Backbone of each chain as ProteinMPNN parsed JSONL, in Angstrom:
{"seq_chain_A": "DGGITQSPKYLFRKEGQNVTLSCEQNLNHDAMYWYRQDPGQGLRLIYYSQIVNDFQKGDIAEGYSVSREKKESFPLTVTSAQKNPTAFYLCASSIVSGEGDTQYFGPGTRLTVL", "coords_chain_A": {"N_chain_A": [[20.454, 0.708, -6.768], [18.786, 0.531, -9.968], [15.047, 0.369, -10.412], [11.705, -1.14, -10.696], [9.581, -1.8, -8.486], [6.775, -3.971, -6.16], [5.009, -4.941, -3.928], [2.959, -6.591, -1.837], [4.926, -9.689, -2.65], [3.643, -12.124, -2.44], [-0.129, -12.101, -1.507], [-3.315, -12.563, 0.594], [-6.353, -12.531, 1.098], [-9.49, -11.935, 2.583], [-12.679, -12.408, 1.103], [-14.969, -9.705, 0.16], [-12.91, -7.215, 1.406], [-11.501, -4.747, 0.477], [-8.44, -4.221, -0.89], [-4.597, -2.935, -0.944], [-1.981, -3.618, -4.093], [0.972, -2.285, -4.22], [3.337, -0.348, -6.102], [5.946, 0.909, -7.197], [8.383, 2.679, -8.896], [11.944, 3.882, -9.743], [12.946, 4.881, -12.087], [13.07, 6.846, -12.937], [10.223, 7.166, -15.157], [8.038, 8.236, -16.958], [4.895, 6.728, -17.611], [3.225, 4.708, -16.06], [1.601, 1.435, -15.759], [-0.855, -1.014, -15.147], [-1.453, -4.944, -14.883], [-3.426, -7.282, -15.102], [-3.145, -11.284, -14.54], [-4.06, -13.984, -15.722], [-4.068, -17.809, -15.178], [-2.472, -19.703, -17.764], [-3.251, -17.67, -19.406], [-2.918, -14.026, -21.07], [-1.882, -10.969, -20.928], [-4.11, -8.366, -19.219], [-4.825, -4.938, -19.713], [-5.587, -3.124, -16.882], [-5.484, -0.417, -15.754], [-3.692, 2.38, -16.549], [-1.232, 5.131, -17.041], [0.054, 7.914, -17.699], [0.829, 10.266, -16.668], [1.66, 12.382, -13.808], [-1.668, 12.494, -11.532], [-3.6, 11.678, -13.116], [-5.213, 9.454, -15.102], [-6.392, 6.624, -16.554], [-8.631, 4.044, -17.606], [-8.501, 0.919, -18.702], [-9.04, -2.353, -20.507], [-10.141, -3.593, -18.155], [-11.201, -2.557, -15.809], [-13.416, -2.275, -14.198], [-14.189, -3.036, -10.755], [-11.794, -1.693, -10.036], [-9.631, 0.957, -8.732], [-7.062, 3.433, -8.822], [-4.173, 5.133, -8.251], [-2.586, 8.347, -8.189], [-0.281, 10.251, -7.522], [2.462, 10.717, -7.116], [4.844, 10.764, -9.361], [6.733, 8.614, -9.116], [5.036, 6.059, -7.99], [2.538, 4.098, -7.994], [0.122, 3.345, -7.014], [-2.597, 0.412, -6.926], [-5.712, -0.873, -6.081], [-7.856, -3.04, -5.226], [-10.757, -3.114, -5.102], [-14.104, -4.316, -2.773], [-15.765, -5.24, -5.243], [-14.871, -6.593, -7.02], [-14.772, -9.076, -8.992], [-13.57, -11.231, -9.196], [-10.917, -11.739, -8.013], [-8.621, -12.592, -7.893], [-5.716, -13.328, -9.034], [-2.385, -13.173, -10.855], [-0.32, -10.124, -10.746], [0.99, -7.791, -12.464], [2.603, -5.109, -12.267], [4.352, -2.065, -14.463], [6.487, 0.395, -16.271], [6.788, 2.693, -18.507], [8.88, 5.378, -20.483], [7.798, 7.774, -22.245], [7.501, 8.11, -25.499], [5.574, 7.731, -27.986], [6.48, 6.297, -30.188], [7.236, 3.641, -29.943], [7.571, 2.603, -27.017], [9.023, 0.5, -24.641], [8.317, -1.608, -22.256], [8.934, -1.834, -18.667], [8.848, -4.27, -16.434], [7.927, -4.901, -12.922], [7.865, -7.119, -10.407], [5.663, -8.545, -9.693], [2.267, -9.339, -8.032], [1.675, -12.14, -6.385], [-2.732, -12.256, -5.996], [-4.403, -13.828, -3.438], [-7.958, -15.003, -2.825], [-10.017, -15.809, 0.208]], "CA_chain_A": [[19.489, 0.039, -8.026], [17.326, 1.192, -10.872], [13.993, -0.626, -11.519], [10.463, -1.082, -10.653], [9.321, -3.036, -7.264], [6.466, -4.905, -6.271], [4.642, -5.747, -2.703], [3.445, -7.977, -0.904], [4.491, -10.469, -3.516], [2.062, -12.852, -2.361], [-1.473, -11.432, -0.54], [-4.391, -13.132, 0.828], [-7.522, -11.56, 1.384], [-11.41, -12.203, 2.867], [-13.743, -11.7, 0.706], [-15.161, -8.339, 0.635], [-12.497, -6.761, 1.955], [-10.47, -4.066, -0.823], [-6.789, -4.46, -0.654], [-4.167, -2.466, -2.079], [-1.18, -3.253, -4.529], [2.167, -1.187, -3.769], [4.009, -0.19, -7.281], [7.511, 2.295, -7.084], [9.49, 2.71, -9.508], [12.706, 4.78, -9.99], [13.038, 4.721, -13.53], [12.07, 8.259, -13.845], [9.1, 7.03, -16.051], [6.479, 8.926, -17.083], [3.947, 5.979, -17.699], [2.707, 3.406, -16.005], [0.65, 0.246, -15.954], [-1.201, -2.68, -14.28], [-1.754, -5.645, -15.763], [-3.851, -8.68, -14.69], [-2.989, -12.486, -15.822], [-4.718, -15.222, -15.296], [-3.414, -18.811, -15.839], [-2.765, -19.789, -19.277], [-3.708, -15.65, -20.532], [-2.218, -13.116, -21.381], [-1.631, -9.674, -19.538], [-4.87, -7.363, -19.43], [-4.803, -3.828, -18.841], [-6.425, -2.584, -15.476], [-4.984, 1.568, -16.158], [-2.944, 3.219, -17.303], [-1.334, 6.541, -16.42], [1.289, 8.962, -18.563], [1.384, 11.668, -15.795], [0.939, 12.615, -12.286], [-2.983, 13.25, -10.819], [-3.676, 11.965, -14.586], [-4.965, 7.823, -15.406], [-6.919, 6.523, -18.091], [-8.824, 3.095, -18.001], [-7.955, 0.029, -19.528], [-10.065, -2.859, -20.59], [-11.356, -4.578, -17.471], [-11.252, -1.607, -15.032], [-14.085, -2.266, -13.088], [-13.64, -2.892, -9.489], [-10.115, -1.429, -9.298], [-8.882, 1.616, -8.743], [-5.721, 3.57, -9.069], [-3.876, 6.713, -7.89], [-1.172, 8.845, -9.162], [0.338, 11.758, -6.703], [3.683, 11.321, -7.344], [5.9, 10.015, -10.367], [7.24, 6.989, -8.6], [3.848, 5.487, -6.948], [0.763, 4.03, -8.482], [-0.957, 2.109, -6.134], [-3.815, -0.339, -7.108], [-7.004, -0.95, -4.866], [-8.632, -4.261, -5.724], [-12.379, -3.447, -4.341], [-14.626, -6.062, -3.204], [-16.621, -5.103, -5.684], [-14.403, -6.977, -8.446], [-16.156, -10.419, -8.557], [-12.762, -12.482, -9.137], [-10.045, -10.999, -7.834], [-7.713, -13.812, -7.771], [-5.164, -13.386, -10.078], [-1.19, -12.452, -10.661], [-0.766, -8.345, -11.016], [1.662, -7.124, -12.586], [2.972, -3.485, -12.49], [5.282, -2.001, -15.091], [6.589, 1.538, -16.544], [7.955, 3.129, -19.287], [8.664, 6.228, -20.632], [6.398, 7.578, -23.446], [7.883, 8.845, -26.714], [4.855, 7.33, -29.2], [7.718, 5.297, -31.038], [7.917, 2.02, -29.925], [8.099, 2.586, -26.118], [9.006, -0.227, -24.196], [8.125, -1.332, -20.943], [9.513, -2.902, -17.711], [7.915, -4.637, -15.246], [7.882, -5.254, -11.712], [7.798, -9.027, -10.181], [4.544, -9.031, -9.54], [2.295, -9.685, -6.812], [0.202, -13.153, -6.384], [-3.366, -12.232, -4.836], [-5.51, -14.469, -3.166], [-8.93, -14.165, -1.743], [-9.764, -16.401, 0.569]], "C_chain_A": [[18.583, 0.356, -8.925], [16.167, -0.248, -10.896], [12.871, -0.484, -10.946], [10.125, -2.464, -9.183], [7.746, -2.898, -7.156], [5.813, -5.389, -4.88], [3.7, -5.629, -2.038], [4.076, -8.831, -2.754], [3.698, -11.992, -3.35], [0.935, -12.522, -0.765], [-2.782, -12.203, -0.062], [-5.231, -12.376, 1.362], [-8.574, -11.741, 1.411], [-12.201, -11.744, 2.157], [-14.819, -10.859, 1.003], [-14.9, -7.5, 1.024], [-11.692, -6.082, 0.589], [-8.989, -3.962, -0.078], [-6.279, -3.941, -1.416], [-2.963, -2.92, -2.152], [-0.343, -2.05, -4.367], [2.999, -1.57, -5.619], [5.06, 0.938, -7.295], [8.318, 1.926, -7.816], [10.386, 3.756, -9.607], [13.986, 4.725, -11.123], [13.549, 6.155, -13.981], [11.257, 8.513, -15.182], [8.169, 7.606, -15.726], [5.235, 7.963, -16.717], [4.386, 4.957, -16.741], [1.635, 2.695, -15.65], [0.527, -0.649, -14.791], [-1.9, -2.919, -15.628], [-2.74, -6.857, -14.725], [-3.621, -9.532, -15.548], [-3.078, -13.217, -14.596], [-3.911, -16.175, -15.928], [-4.022, -19.42, -16.825], [-3.413, -18.497, -20.048], [-2.643, -14.647, -20.905], [-2.406, -11.777, -20.65], [-3.343, -8.647, -19.943], [-4.774, -6.51, -18.995], [-6.174, -3.377, -18.259], [-6.698, -0.837, -15.705], [-3.936, 1.499, -15.757], [-2.572, 4.676, -16.446], [0.068, 6.945, -16.684], [1.65, 10.084, -17.92], [0.827, 12.142, -14.307], [-0.491, 13.135, -12.455], [-3.497, 12.45, -12.448], [-3.895, 10.257, -14.431], [-6.363, 7.568, -16.346], [-7.594, 4.893, -17.682], [-8.698, 2.098, -18.577], [-9.069, -0.878, -19.725], [-10.791, -3.878, -19.791], [-10.363, -4.073, -15.958], [-11.785, -2.133, -13.948], [-13.902, -3.383, -11.54], [-12.511, -3.251, -8.671], [-10.426, -0.192, -9.555], [-7.34, 2.006, -8.389], [-5.719, 5.316, -8.351], [-2.262, 7.598, -8.487], [-0.767, 10.19, -8.749], [1.422, 11.611, -7.132], [3.958, 10.41, -8.468], [6.117, 8.118, -10.478], [6.39, 5.811, -8.123], [2.744, 5.025, -7.951], [-0.003, 2.607, -7.931], [-2.26, 0.973, -6.853], [-4.55, -0.533, -6.05], [-7.738, -1.96, -5.867], [-9.865, -4.092, -4.546], [-12.836, -4.606, -3.843], [-15.803, -5.769, -4.123], [-15.959, -5.786, -7.569], [-15.088, -8.579, -7.972], [-14.848, -11.375, -8.243], [-11.648, -11.855, -9.005], [-8.698, -12.151, -7.773], [-6.842, -14.691, -8.866], [-3.636, -13.123, -9.673], [-1.49, -11.164, -11.321], [0.441, -7.787, -11.981], [1.86, -5.362, -13.351], [4.252, -3.443, -13.7], [5.264, -0.167, -15.528], [7.058, 1.495, -17.946], [7.544, 4.275, -19.943], [7.709, 6.687, -22.103], [7.026, 8.884, -24.935], [6.666, 8.337, -27.771], [5.623, 7.109, -30.351], [8.097, 4.331, -30.59], [8.6, 2.184, -27.955], [7.699, 1.388, -25.152], [8.784, -0.959, -23.262], [8.476, -2.35, -19.699], [9.236, -3.348, -16.346], [8.622, -5.743, -14.074], [8.044, -7.016, -11.561], [6.671, -9.528, -9.922], [3.549, -9.156, -8.154], [0.982, -10.663, -6.973], [-1.189, -12.815, -5.735], [-4.203, -13.139, -4.671], [-6.767, -14.667, -2.727], [-9.321, -15.456, -1.118], [-11.119, -16.505, 0.361]], "O_chain_A": [[17.425, 0.454, -8.519], [16.367, -1.41, -11.249], [12.858, 0.645, -10.456], [10.437, -3.652, -9.118], [7.208, -1.999, -7.803], [6.199, -6.536, -4.655], [3.461, -4.527, -1.544], [3.6, -8.464, -3.829], [3.304, -12.721, -4.26], [1.14, -12.654, 0.442], [-3.347, -12.405, -1.137], [-4.857, -11.5, 2.142], [-9.091, -11.795, 0.295], [-12.596, -10.605, 2.404], [-15.579, -11.112, 1.938], [-15.75, -6.645, 1.273], [-11.292, -6.849, -0.287], [-8.684, -3.668, 1.077], [-6.722, -3.965, -2.564], [-2.326, -2.969, -1.099], [-0.837, -0.922, -4.369], [3.145, -2.673, -6.147], [4.569, 2.053, -7.474], [9.024, 0.942, -7.596], [9.796, 4.836, -9.579], [15.211, 4.606, -11.098], [14.184, 6.499, -14.978], [11.362, 9.434, -15.993], [7.535, 7.641, -14.672], [4.564, 8.227, -15.72], [5.507, 4.468, -16.604], [0.663, 3.307, -15.207], [1.297, -0.958, -13.881], [-2.41, -2.314, -16.57], [-2.425, -7.044, -13.55], [-3.671, -9.356, -16.766], [-2.674, -13.249, -13.434], [-3.186, -15.905, -16.886], [-5.205, -19.693, -17.028], [-3.968, -18.509, -21.147], [-1.442, -14.915, -20.912], [-3.212, -11.723, -19.721], [-3.504, -8.326, -21.12], [-4.596, -6.573, -17.779], [-7.298, -3.273, -18.749], [-7.763, -0.225, -15.791], [-3.338, 0.834, -14.911], [-3.246, 5.209, -15.564], [1.055, 6.494, -16.103], [2.533, 10.843, -18.318], [-0.344, 12.181, -13.927], [-0.72, 14.019, -13.28], [-3.98, 13.436, -13.003], [-3.043, 9.628, -13.803], [-7.168, 8.436, -16.684], [-6.595, 4.295, -17.282], [-8.874, 2.523, -19.719], [-10.141, -0.496, -19.255], [-11.624, -4.698, -20.179], [-9.461, -4.623, -15.327], [-11.16, -2.454, -12.937], [-13.417, -4.51, -11.636], [-12.169, -3.995, -7.751], [-11.291, 0.069, -10.391], [-6.539, 1.24, -7.852], [-6.557, 6.179, -8.091], [-1.228, 7.235, -9.047], [-0.878, 11.162, -9.497], [1.685, 12.6, -7.817], [3.353, 9.341, -8.542], [5.902, 7.134, -11.185], [6.904, 4.719, -7.879], [2.171, 5.856, -8.656], [-0.419, 1.504, -8.285], [-2.766, 1.762, -7.651], [-4.005, -0.351, -4.961], [-8.102, -1.712, -7.017], [-9.947, -4.687, -3.472], [-12.379, -5.709, -4.141], [-16.902, -6.105, -3.683], [-16.36, -5.569, -8.713], [-15.663, -8.979, -6.96], [-14.88, -12.166, -7.3], [-11.274, -11.294, -10.035], [-7.714, -11.607, -7.271], [-6.948, -15.818, -9.35], [-3.379, -12.883, -8.493], [-2.405, -10.934, -12.112], [0.319, -6.602, -11.673], [1.476, -4.771, -14.361], [4.985, -4.409, -13.912], [4.299, 0.533, -15.219], [7.597, 0.528, -18.484], [6.35, 4.507, -20.135], [7.077, 5.898, -22.806], [6.89, 10.097, -25.09], [7.056, 8.79, -28.848], [5.415, 7.703, -31.409], [9.271, 3.986, -30.73], [9.766, 1.944, -27.644], [6.534, 1.159, -24.829], [9.888, -1.477, -23.433], [8.286, -3.561, -19.811], [9.445, -2.707, -15.316], [9.343, -6.739, -14.14], [8.275, -7.86, -12.427], [6.484, -10.744, -9.876], [4.181, -9.052, -7.103], [-0.146, -10.403, -7.39], [-1.049, -13.087, -4.543], [-4.889, -13.44, -5.648], [-6.623, -14.293, -1.563], [-9.015, -16.418, -1.823], [-11.731, -17.494, 0.764]]}, "seq_chain_B": "SQKIEQNSEALNIQEGKTATLTCNYTNYSPAYLQWYRQDPGRGPVFLLLIRENEKEKRKERLKVTFDTTLKQSLFHITASQPADSATYLCALNSNSGYALNFGKGTSLLVTP", "coords_chain_B": {"N_chain_B": [[-13.74, -7.073, -33.917], [-10.586, -5.981, -32.063], [-7.583, -8.521, -32.024], [-5.426, -10.741, -30.973], [-3.379, -13.315, -32.001], [-1.667, -16.127, -30.404], [0.244, -18.929, -30.834], [-1.028, -21.905, -28.968], [0.011, -23.931, -27.903], [1.651, -25.72, -26.634], [5.537, -25.392, -27.766], [7.569, -27.445, -28.341], [11.288, -28.367, -28.515], [14.184, -29.508, -29.651], [17.329, -28.892, -28.088], [19.582, -27.192, -30.033], [18.487, -26.909, -31.97], [16.383, -24.322, -34.051], [13.974, -22.76, -33.16], [10.617, -21.283, -33.959], [7.899, -18.801, -33.483], [5.069, -17.545, -33.222], [3.157, -14.752, -34.24], [0.044, -13.32, -34.295], [-2.455, -10.558, -35.912], [-5.26, -9.513, -35.755], [-7.756, -6.896, -37.209], [-6.287, -4.686, -35.95], [-3.486, -1.62, -36.956], [-0.934, -1.661, -36.432], [1.955, 0.225, -35.11], [4.145, -0.769, -34.49], [5.545, -3.997, -33.086], [6.36, -5.943, -30.658], [8.228, -8.051, -28.833], [8.282, -10.526, -25.797], [9.776, -12.086, -22.727], [8.661, -14.313, -20.425], [9.067, -15.832, -17.42], [7.957, -18.211, -15.199], [6.209, -17.289, -12.65], [6.8, -14.338, -12.359], [7.504, -11.554, -13.429], [7.293, -10.003, -17.135], [10.08, -9.613, -19.19], [11.644, -7.366, -21.685], [12.29, -8.189, -24.893], [12.915, -7.473, -27.845], [11.836, -5.223, -30.483], [10.477, -3.93, -32.912], [9.616, -2.118, -36.145], [6.963, -0.689, -37.87], [7.945, -0.501, -40.76], [10.018, -2.019, -40.888], [11.323, -5.456, -41.987], [12.662, -7.217, -40.797], [14.699, -7.935, -38.148], [17.572, -8.259, -35.591], [19.206, -9.631, -32.591], [21.858, -11.327, -31.407], [21.008, -14.238, -30.692], [18.53, -14.105, -31.248], [15.983, -13.66, -33.959], [13.609, -11.299, -35.422], [10.596, -11.43, -37.192], [8.301, -9.04, -39.734], [5.536, -9.068, -40.931], [3.554, -7.07, -42.418], [1.377, -6.412, -44.237], [0.392, -9.439, -44.377], [-0.275, -9.577, -41.906], [1.696, -10.572, -39.913], [4.246, -12.028, -37.467], [6.846, -13.349, -37.181], [8.958, -14.811, -34.801], [12.463, -16.022, -34.247], [14.543, -18.103, -32.831], [17.953, -19.325, -32.43], [20.101, -21.975, -32.375], [18.935, -22.986, -29.868], [18.691, -22.912, -26.56], [18.402, -24.932, -23.272], [17.773, -23.039, -20.945], [16.716, -21.275, -22.892], [13.885, -21.964, -22.164], [10.827, -20.826, -21.703], [8.205, -18.847, -21.67], [6.778, -16.791, -24.24], [6.106, -13.759, -25.517], [3.776, -12.108, -27.734], [3.472, -7.747, -28.08], [1.169, -5.718, -28.885], [0.683, -2.189, -30.251], [-1.816, 0.035, -28.623], [-4.524, 1.341, -29.933], [-4.611, 3.376, -28.389], [-2.144, 4.507, -28.466], [0.343, 4.61, -26.597], [-0.296, 2.262, -24.455], [-0.505, -0.942, -24.449], [-1.301, -4.088, -26.017], [-1.49, -7.301, -25.348], [-0.49, -10.123, -26.689], [-1.425, -13.932, -25.452], [0.674, -15.259, -25.165], [3.199, -17.922, -26.177], [4.808, -21.04, -24.757], [7.433, -22.264, -24.302], [9.383, -24.642, -24.387], [12.812, -26.258, -24.14], [14.712, -28.999, -24.804], [17.242, -30.709, -23.677]], "CA_chain_B": [[-12.662, -6.235, -32.566], [-9.13, -6.157, -32.257], [-7.536, -9.839, -31.741], [-3.305, -10.836, -31.077], [-3.254, -14.948, -31.499], [-0.611, -16.429, -31.098], [0.295, -21.061, -30.85], [-1.5, -21.516, -27.535], [0.021, -25.434, -27.635], [3.773, -25.386, -26.161], [6.827, -25.895, -28.227], [8.965, -28.677, -27.533], [12.359, -28.993, -29.518], [15.684, -30.485, -29.132], [18.634, -28.432, -28.134], [20.135, -27.078, -30.955], [17.28, -26.301, -33.199], [15.785, -22.875, -34.036], [12.411, -22.267, -32.137], [9.825, -20.044, -34.261], [7.149, -18.792, -32.459], [3.789, -16.981, -34.02], [2.074, -14.231, -33.536], [-1.101, -13.147, -35.409], [-3.603, -10.053, -35.314], [-6.337, -8.479, -36.55], [-8.051, -5.771, -36.873], [-4.958, -3.631, -35.791], [-2.533, -1.754, -37.845], [0.483, -1.274, -35.828], [2.931, 0.832, -35.711], [5.2, -1.173, -33.875], [5.569, -5.207, -32.166], [7.298, -6.081, -29.054], [8.732, -9.483, -27.635], [8.971, -10.113, -24.116], [9.937, -13.514, -22.49], [8.322, -14.19, -18.807], [9.46, -16.829, -16.687], [6.791, -18.566, -14.475], [5.74, -16.466, -11.38], [7.324, -13.364, -12.567], [7.902, -10.199, -14.894], [7.977, -9.911, -18.747], [11.012, -8.897, -20.2], [11.332, -6.997, -23.32], [13.439, -8.547, -26.002], [13.044, -7.203, -29.141], [10.738, -4.218, -31.164], [10.098, -4.567, -34.523], [8.617, -1.067, -36.208], [6.014, -1.695, -39.001], [8.532, -0.172, -41.933], [11.285, -3.265, -40.74], [11.245, -6.597, -42.48], [13.444, -7.701, -40.073], [15.758, -7.393, -36.357], [18.539, -9.67, -35.411], [19.992, -9.274, -31.516], [22.227, -12.155, -30.747], [20.584, -15.124, -31.376], [17.054, -13.809, -32.083], [15.129, -12.792, -35.033], [12.018, -11.209, -36.075], [10.459, -10.478, -39.005], [7.099, -8.559, -39.031], [4.898, -8.614, -42.505], [2.167, -6.416, -42.518], [0.316, -7.431, -44.495], [-0.217, -11.287, -43.635], [-0.436, -9.051, -40.299], [2.441, -11.474, -39.076], [5.179, -11.618, -36.928], [7.326, -14.434, -36.705], [10.359, -14.976, -33.336], [13.31, -17.064, -34.235], [15.275, -18.35, -31.849], [18.48, -20.261, -33.813], [21.078, -22.939, -31.423], [18.255, -22.892, -28.712], [19.504, -23.679, -25.609], [17.208, -25.286, -22.335], [17.986, -22.003, -20.871], [15.73, -20.519, -23.805], [13.008, -22.667, -21.921], [10.049, -20.006, -21.105], [6.531, -18.49, -22.525], [7.337, -15.532, -25.572], [4.761, -13.011, -25.814], [4.053, -10.214, -28.052], [2.442, -7.682, -28.344], [0.775, -4.105, -30.164], [0.502, -0.655, -29.57], [-3.032, -0.458, -28.665], [-5.499, 2.824, -30.374], [-4.121, 5.231, -27.198], [-0.21, 5.065, -28.11], [1.559, 4.223, -25.799], [-0.76, 0.841, -23.956], [0.234, -2.474, -25.174], [-2.146, -5.284, -26.085], [-1.121, -8.994, -25.303], [-1.198, -11.891, -26.866], [-1.62, -14.813, -24.638], [2.196, -16.671, -25.124], [3.271, -19.897, -26.202], [5.706, -21.168, -24.133], [8.903, -22.964, -25.389], [10.494, -25.808, -24.101], [13.97, -26.637, -25.055], [15.262, -29.812, -23.954], [18.465, -31.391, -24.096]], "C_chain_B": [[-11.02, -6.871, -32.907], [-8.55, -8.018, -31.568], [-5.505, -9.973, -31.949], [-3.521, -12.746, -30.877], [-1.892, -14.996, -31.648], [-0.488, -18.411, -30.43], [-0.251, -21.194, -28.914], [-1.346, -23.589, -27.04], [1.235, -24.765, -27.675], [4.287, -26.119, -27.261], [7.188, -26.497, -27.973], [10.123, -29.063, -28.401], [13.7, -28.773, -28.635], [16.762, -28.929, -29.414], [19.063, -28.077, -29.06], [19.731, -25.94, -32.004], [16.937, -25.245, -32.939], [14.473, -23.373, -34.258], [11.857, -21.332, -33.517], [8.742, -19.59, -33.997], [6.373, -18.025, -33.794], [3.453, -15.903, -34.244], [1.262, -13.387, -35.001], [-1.661, -12.526, -35.322], [-4.236, -9.527, -36.462], [-7.188, -7.481, -36.401], [-7.383, -4.445, -36.139], [-3.863, -3.13, -37.031], [-1.377, -0.835, -37.002], [1.305, -0.357, -35.81], [4.603, 0.079, -35.607], [5.199, -2.783, -33.676], [6.663, -5.368, -31.443], [6.85, -7.484, -28.875], [9.074, -9.674, -26.736], [9.305, -11.58, -24.384], [9.187, -13.468, -20.878], [8.888, -16.005, -17.95], [8.354, -17.324, -15.657], [7.372, -17.703, -12.794], [6.558, -14.89, -11.88], [7.467, -12.574, -13.929], [7.821, -10.564, -16.157], [8.886, -9.291, -19.006], [11.324, -8.594, -21.355], [12.891, -7.336, -23.829], [14.035, -7.8, -26.979], [11.888, -5.983, -29.808], [11.282, -4.015, -32.614], [9.308, -3.27, -35.075], [8.083, -1.559, -37.727], [6.903, -1.459, -41.081], [9.888, -1.199, -41.576], [11.143, -4.203, -41.197], [11.706, -7.515, -41.169], [14.311, -7.65, -38.691], [15.822, -8.403, -36.123], [19.018, -8.717, -33.621], [20.418, -10.397, -31.0], [21.569, -13.098, -31.638], [18.747, -15.433, -31.754], [16.993, -12.711, -32.87], [14.316, -12.175, -34.999], [12.144, -10.433, -36.472], [8.558, -10.252, -38.544], [6.826, -8.484, -40.722], [3.264, -8.137, -41.863], [0.895, -6.5, -43.253], [-0.18, -8.795, -45.054], [-0.44, -10.955, -42.772], [0.331, -9.984, -39.099], [3.52, -11.321, -38.652], [5.583, -13.179, -36.803], [8.942, -13.974, -35.776], [10.972, -16.187, -33.805], [14.202, -16.881, -33.265], [16.193, -19.136, -32.19], [18.874, -20.386, -32.222], [20.212, -22.477, -30.15], [19.403, -23.844, -27.516], [18.103, -23.827, -24.168], [17.046, -23.967, -21.62], [16.645, -20.861, -21.481], [14.193, -20.658, -22.872], [11.849, -21.667, -21.001], [8.679, -19.456, -21.73], [7.244, -17.061, -22.873], [5.949, -14.932, -25.494], [4.784, -11.934, -26.383], [3.219, -9.693, -28.147], [2.922, -6.227, -28.939], [0.9, -3.044, -29.348], [-0.736, -0.359, -29.725], [-3.294, 1.182, -29.57], [-4.633, 3.974, -29.235], [-2.872, 5.72, -27.699], [0.484, 4.228, -27.769], [1.302, 2.644, -25.192], [-0.327, 0.567, -25.425], [-1.075, -3.146, -25.142], [-1.229, -6.308, -26.069], [-1.441, -9.5, -25.702], [-1.349, -12.708, -25.365], [-0.376, -15.381, -24.365], [1.811, -17.692, -25.442], [4.926, -20.444, -25.305], [6.551, -22.391, -25.176], [9.256, -24.008, -24.426], [11.585, -26.079, -24.807], [14.765, -28.102, -24.418], [16.637, -30.489, -24.383], [19.253, -32.622, -24.839]], "O_chain_B": [[-10.542, -7.753, -33.621], [-9.219, -8.573, -30.696], [-4.698, -9.479, -32.737], [-3.761, -13.304, -29.807], [-1.126, -14.416, -32.417], [-1.277, -18.866, -29.601], [0.214, -20.595, -27.944], [-2.064, -24.29, -26.327], [1.719, -23.819, -28.297], [3.798, -27.154, -27.712], [7.404, -26.341, -26.771], [9.985, -30.097, -29.055], [14.061, -28.224, -27.594], [16.907, -28.213, -30.405], [19.138, -29.184, -29.593], [20.158, -24.91, -32.525], [17.017, -24.864, -31.771], [13.991, -24.094, -35.132], [12.719, -20.676, -34.103], [8.067, -20.413, -34.617], [6.806, -17.908, -34.94], [3.235, -16.238, -35.408], [1.653, -13.041, -36.116], [-2.374, -12.954, -34.414], [-3.91, -9.229, -37.611], [-7.38, -7.153, -35.231], [-7.98, -3.405, -35.861], [-3.436, -3.91, -37.882], [-1.133, 0.372, -37.037], [1.437, 0.033, -36.97], [5.657, 0.232, -36.225], [4.442, -3.077, -34.601], [7.783, -4.917, -31.683], [5.728, -7.983, -28.792], [10.159, -9.197, -26.404], [9.259, -12.212, -25.439], [9.281, -12.41, -20.255], [8.848, -17.131, -18.446], [7.759, -16.321, -15.265], [8.433, -17.622, -12.176], [6.925, -14.527, -10.762], [7.519, -12.95, -15.1], [8.366, -11.645, -16.38], [8.627, -8.093, -19.122], [11.328, -9.487, -22.201], [14.023, -7.012, -23.469], [15.223, -7.493, -27.079], [10.811, -6.15, -29.236], [12.409, -3.989, -33.11], [8.212, -3.165, -34.525], [8.541, -2.42, -38.478], [6.581, -1.991, -42.144], [10.877, -0.914, -42.251], [10.015, -4.332, -40.721], [11.014, -8.421, -40.705], [14.261, -6.44, -38.469], [15.016, -9.331, -36.186], [19.116, -7.494, -33.514], [19.695, -10.845, -30.109], [21.48, -13.009, -32.862], [18.075, -16.353, -32.219], [17.447, -11.568, -32.827], [13.801, -12.555, -33.947], [12.833, -9.414, -36.529], [7.837, -10.792, -37.705], [7.595, -8.02, -41.564], [2.348, -8.637, -41.21], [-0.273, -6.624, -42.881], [-0.965, -9.048, -45.968], [-1.019, -11.842, -42.144], [-0.034, -10.17, -37.938], [4.162, -10.46, -39.254], [4.817, -14.06, -36.412], [9.749, -13.09, -36.063], [10.356, -17.251, -33.847], [14.618, -15.794, -32.862], [15.623, -20.192, -32.462], [18.518, -19.71, -31.257], [20.714, -21.637, -29.403], [20.256, -24.732, -27.533], [17.135, -23.072, -24.08], [15.857, -23.652, -21.687], [15.945, -20.043, -20.885], [13.425, -19.696, -22.824], [11.911, -21.687, -19.772], [8.279, -20.274, -22.557], [7.986, -16.394, -22.151], [4.89, -15.556, -25.423], [5.417, -10.938, -26.03], [2.127, -10.24, -28.294], [3.996, -5.723, -29.268], [1.142, -2.959, -28.144], [-1.117, -0.391, -30.895], [-2.385, 1.987, -29.776], [-4.213, 5.113, -29.438], [-2.452, 6.869, -27.557], [1.104, 3.331, -28.34], [2.203, 1.808, -25.269], [-0.051, 1.064, -26.517], [-1.915, -2.812, -24.306], [-0.203, -6.229, -26.744], [-2.627, -9.804, -25.574], [-1.376, -12.094, -24.298], [-0.274, -16.024, -23.321], [0.767, -18.325, -25.278], [6.016, -19.93, -25.557], [6.342, -23.017, -26.215], [9.329, -23.47, -23.322], [11.499, -26.169, -26.032], [15.436, -27.941, -23.398], [16.884, -30.706, -25.569], [20.484, -32.642, -24.863]]}, "name": "protein", "num_of_chains": 2, "seq": "DGGITQSPKYLFRKEGQNVTLSCEQNLNHDAMYWYRQDPGQGLRLIYYSQIVNDFQKGDIAEGYSVSREKKESFPLTVTSAQKNPTAFYLCASSIVSGEGDTQYFGPGTRLTVLSQKIEQNSEALNIQEGKTATLTCNYTNYSPAYLQWYRQDPGRGPVFLLLIRENEKEKRKERLKVTFDTTLKQSLFHITASQPADSATYLCALNSNSGYALNFGKGTSLLVTP"}
């Protein structure tokens, strides 16, 4: 099946620890994205990548880091510098045509900091 | 600053009626606008895209309008069903071109 997967679905972390969220896609999409969603809020862009080994900061990149070593994978690390990391994290992918590229989302990872 | 505004209050309608959701934006000149559906605890799913030179787009029971003068898009679901209950998000292309900026979404509840 083609699609985008995220793991784990639920993640618990102690305060002060770094944690890495996985995102994999087999849609052959060039672009990948990470969003954060808080209750009653829209999606806020953390990082995005158009091509392997290149990525750009979104609106709320502070306290997060990413890598794009493979086209299929775009892991997100939530570092201890992120002051309020408890949230629902969504990964997405798309082609890059510049003409209205729709995004395909994964099922999300809910991170809770204890 | 750029803003995307959707009705923050939930919309409750009766089955069979038409639901109309609003998306207003400021300080944007979007080339296109997209609508997504999100169910609780799940990722958004793409529904429709409308370009700046299109006034209206339809897909089955869904209709989207795009008024670049009013800076507004309307999203209609005709003959609504309880299964249409979800949160609906509008999204505009950001200044980078291919990244999207999302509104906060409007929650729709269709009751039998």
